[in-house]
N, C-alpha and C positions, 0 to 999 in steps of 0.2 A: 358748680364746678364740671369741667367739659374734660374728659380723658377719650384718648384713641383707642383703650381698652380698659374695661372694669372686668376683674375674675371674681366672682362669687366663691368664698371658700379659699381661705388661708394657709389650709395642711397641707400633706403634701403634695397630693396633684396640681392646689392654685400656686404655691411655693415653686414647683418645679415649672410649671409654665412660664411663670413672672423670671427666673432666673434665666430660662435656657432662649427665652424673647431677647433676653439684655444680651447674652452669650452670641446669639446668633445675629447681631448687630441693631436689632429694634431702637429705634431712638426716642420713637414717640412716649405720650405721657402713660402712664399703668398705675390704676389705682385696685389696691388688694384688699376686698371685703372681706374681715372674718370676726365672726361674734363671740367667739370664747378664744383670745390671744392666749389662754393658761391652756389651751387645747387637753383641757379635764374630760370633757367627750365627743372628742374626735375619733371617727373610727382608725385614724392613721396610729394615734396613739392606743388606743383598746385593740388592737389587733394582736396579732401574733406576729406577724412583720417577718413574714418569708419571703424568699423568691424563688421559683425554681422553671424550668426549663421546658418541662413535659405538659404541654398543650399539643392544642389539635391542629392549627392552626399555623402558618409561617410568620405572621404580622405579632400574633401574641409572643412566641418563642423569640422574635427581634425584639420587643420591647423587652424581653426581660436580661437578653444579651447586652443591649445598652445601658441598662441599669448595671448590668454587671460588670461591663466595662468600669464604670462609673465609683463603684467598690474599689475596684482592684487600683483605680489611680485617686482613690480618696484625699490622700496628701495630700498630690500635686495639685487638685482641683482646690481642696478646702484647708491647706494648711498640714505643719507637723506635727499637728495636735489632734488633729479630724479621726475621730475612733468613733465605729458604732458596732463592734465587737461582734464584726462578722465571723457566723463560722459556717463552716461547709460541711453539711451534714450529709444531705442527700438524701432524695425523696425517692418514695419504695411503691409502686403502683400496679398493686395485684390484679389477675382476674382469671377466674375459671376457664371453662370450656366457652361458655354464651358469648364472655367478652375479650378472647382473643382477638377476634377478628379487628376487632376496634383497637385493641393495644397496639397488633403492632402496625396498624396504619398510621395513627400515632406517633410509633418510633420510628416510622421510614421518612415522615415528617422532621421530626424532631434531627434525625440523623442526618439529611438535606439541608438543613442550618447549621450544621457543626457543631450540635449539641452533643456533649460527653455523657450520654445514657446510654447502659446494656440494655439489653433483654436476655432473660435468662430460664429455661425452664426450671422445673419445681425441683428436679436435682442440684441443678449450679445454686439456687436459690439457696436450698437446704446446707451445701458446703458454704456458701458467704454467712449466713446468718443462721448460727447453729443454734436460735434459739427457736425459728420459725418453723409453725406449725405447718405445711404443707398441703394439707389434708383440703381437697378441694380447687387447689391451684393449679392451673395450667402455665403458667408464666408470670412474669414480673418484668418491671423495666424500673432501673436503678440510676439515679445521676449520680456519677463516679467525682464530677466536680461543679462549677457553679450552680450547683441548689445549696438551700441552708438557712439560715436565722441569724436576727442583727437586732438593733435597736432600734427602731423607728420615730422614739423621741430623738434620739440622737441626730439622724440623720436629720431630719426635720428643724432643727435647733443649727444644723450648718447652713442649710439653704435661707432658713430666716435671718440670721447672721448676714450671710453673703448680700442678702439685697438689699442690706443695708447701707452698700455703697454701691450699689446700683439707682438709686434716683425711682426708689418705688415709693408712693404713699400707701402706707398701713391707714385701713380705716376700721375701727372696732363699731359695729353696728350690725343688722339684721337686715337683708333686705326684703320689703313688705308689697313691693310692686314695680313691673317691667314695661315702660311704654313702648309702642309699637307704632310705627308708621307702616302701614299694609303691611309688607313682610318682612320689614327689616325693622329689630329691636333698637331703641336709641336714646333711653335713660334707663337706671335705677334709682329708684324711690327706697328710701332707709327709715329705720326705723323711729332716728331720733330727729325726723323732721327735713333733711337735708334730701336732695334729688343729684343723682351726678347725669351729667349727660357722657352717650359711649356710644363711639363707635362702633366697638364688638364689644360681646358680653362674654365672658367665657364660666359655662358652670361648671363648678367644681365644687358643688355641695356633697360629694358622697353619697350617703345613704339619702339624702336631702335633695338629691339633684331633682328626683319627680316633681317635688313642691313647688322648687324655685323655676324647673319648665313650666306649671301650672300657671305662673305668675304671668307668665306670655300669651297665656292660652295654649301653652302647647301638651 
């Protein structure tokens, strides 16, 4: 079998890559490889499943804002029954004197990207959070909106269901080897004995991404 794109790892990263390739108009062939279709050991389903915008570089903030927009348009994107239990609780990141400069710099980056994050001193924090001991705290950054928790398994299932209508080949297997010609990867060997020729390979193996890269000598 030959595919234009082979994605190794079918949880939230691999499934969303396949989904948005189709949404952006890619018409080539796509194979999505996943060794555990129940996702019982996937980082996606075992994670605490939260979203925040309190990062230090613009690219990470924009990634979260892209995902937040999806959360806000979930029913328009996936249907009227789509629900991931998203709860906006906000992150509170605290700093003492030693970390204050970094906290302020991060906050400036977040504000520049339009994130709804407030930076407050110890007194303001004590008024906002009556349960909080402010001993040793110089300031804290709090996400008033766009941060919180959700059901990652529910989100993954929305993507997987949508993929069934988008001409994606689901393959239950583990990658055991990656072939190369010079600096280009050309195929994936599977533990079921098959080999898939590939124009592009996407490594979406999560915590096992290093092991997958090693199959290609990287």
